[in-house]
C-alpha positions, 0 to 999 in steps of 0.5 A: 320764235320763228327767227330763233328756229330759223337761226337754229336750222341755219346753224345745223345746216352750217354744221352739216356743210362743214362736216361734208367738206371735212369728212371724206368717203374713206373716213366713213369706210374707216368707221364702218370697218372699226364698228364691224370689228368691234361687233364681231369681237363682242359677238364672239365674247358673248358666249364666253366669260370674257364678257365679265372682263369687259364689264370690269374694264368699263367699270375702271374707265367709269371710275377713272372718269368720275375721279377726274371730274371730282379732282381725286388726284391720287385715284386718277393717277393710279387708274391712269397708270393702269389704263396706259397698259390697257392695250397690252392687257386687252391683247393678252386677255382676249388673245383666244377671242382675237384669234377666233375673230380672224378665223371666222372672218376667213371662213365666210361662205357664199351660201349664207343666204340659205343657212338660216333656212337649213338651221331652222329645219335642223333645229326642228329635227333636233327638237323632235329627237329630244321629244322622242328621247324624253318619251322613251326615257319617261316610260323607263323612268330614266332621269334626264336633264337637257338644256337648249342654249339660246342667246345667252352662251353656256360655254362656261357650264359646258366646260365643266362636262365632257365635250361631244360636239355631235348631232343630237340623235335619239340614240346618242341622247338616250345613251348619255342618260342610260343608267350605266353611262358615266355621264347620266348624272349631269346635264346635256347642253344643245346648241342649235342642232348639235350636242355641245357637251354632256355631264355638265354641272349646273347651278342649283336654284335657291327658290324655296317655292320649288316643291320638296318632292323634286330632286337636285336635277330639277333644282339644277334645271330651274337654276340654269333657267334663272341665270340664262335664257335657256330652255330646260327639259327634264325627265323625273326618274321617280315618276317619269313625268316630263317638265320644262323650265323657262325663266325660273318657272317650272311647267310639269307633267307635259304631254308630247303635243304640249312639249312640242308646241312649247319647244318650237315656240321657245327654241325654234322661233327667234325672240325678235320674231316673237317680240314683233308679234307682241308689238303688232298685237298691241298695236291692233288692240290700240 
């Protein structure tokens, strides 16, 4: 047994030494640059419908690999002809994303170390503005549907509405849902501390467990929370009650303190931080 382990160890050391002799420092730099470019491209595509195209391309590659293993000659030939044009197809399909990649690479700022702190502060102000706006609209029974974007991008839904790209102030939020406003029927989408778009169309929930006394606005709020990780704040125009939809679950009749704690915990605190807290609590229990 010891001789076998020693032989395996010697073989591993031999492979590492051979790699050390063949791999240069520039090979490592080359791999890191390619990895960085792929990461940036995927991070940009995450907020667009291009992610679906990538899944389709990966599916074609997987089918081609399986067809080659099973010696399915006709299917292999057809897929091979498609993949030969793969580079040109990728450039054509992802031309906007490639352009954004180079634009963002050229606009890197030196203050990135302080950006996260400023982002938290501005998002906290936005949360308070949403709470104040919903409180005011609740008193006048003005219906509202406000969506906080998190990790899952909502660009496809924002494209169905009116692009705003403005600071999420109380006055602007309330003016969007004012009864005579042409945008009051749709959803308002917030990305970090800015309003991305208003009058957006959202998918309706197919959950039959939702109370029948709730209208289309609440079904749309629950629907977008089912299809993404968004946090949705709703104000009922019948009762003035404030509700929040998260992961397909609707929490109704919330007061200001509960609403603030919920939004800070779900929107302001990153998901990875909450996951670390859960893991630390689990370790303590063990």
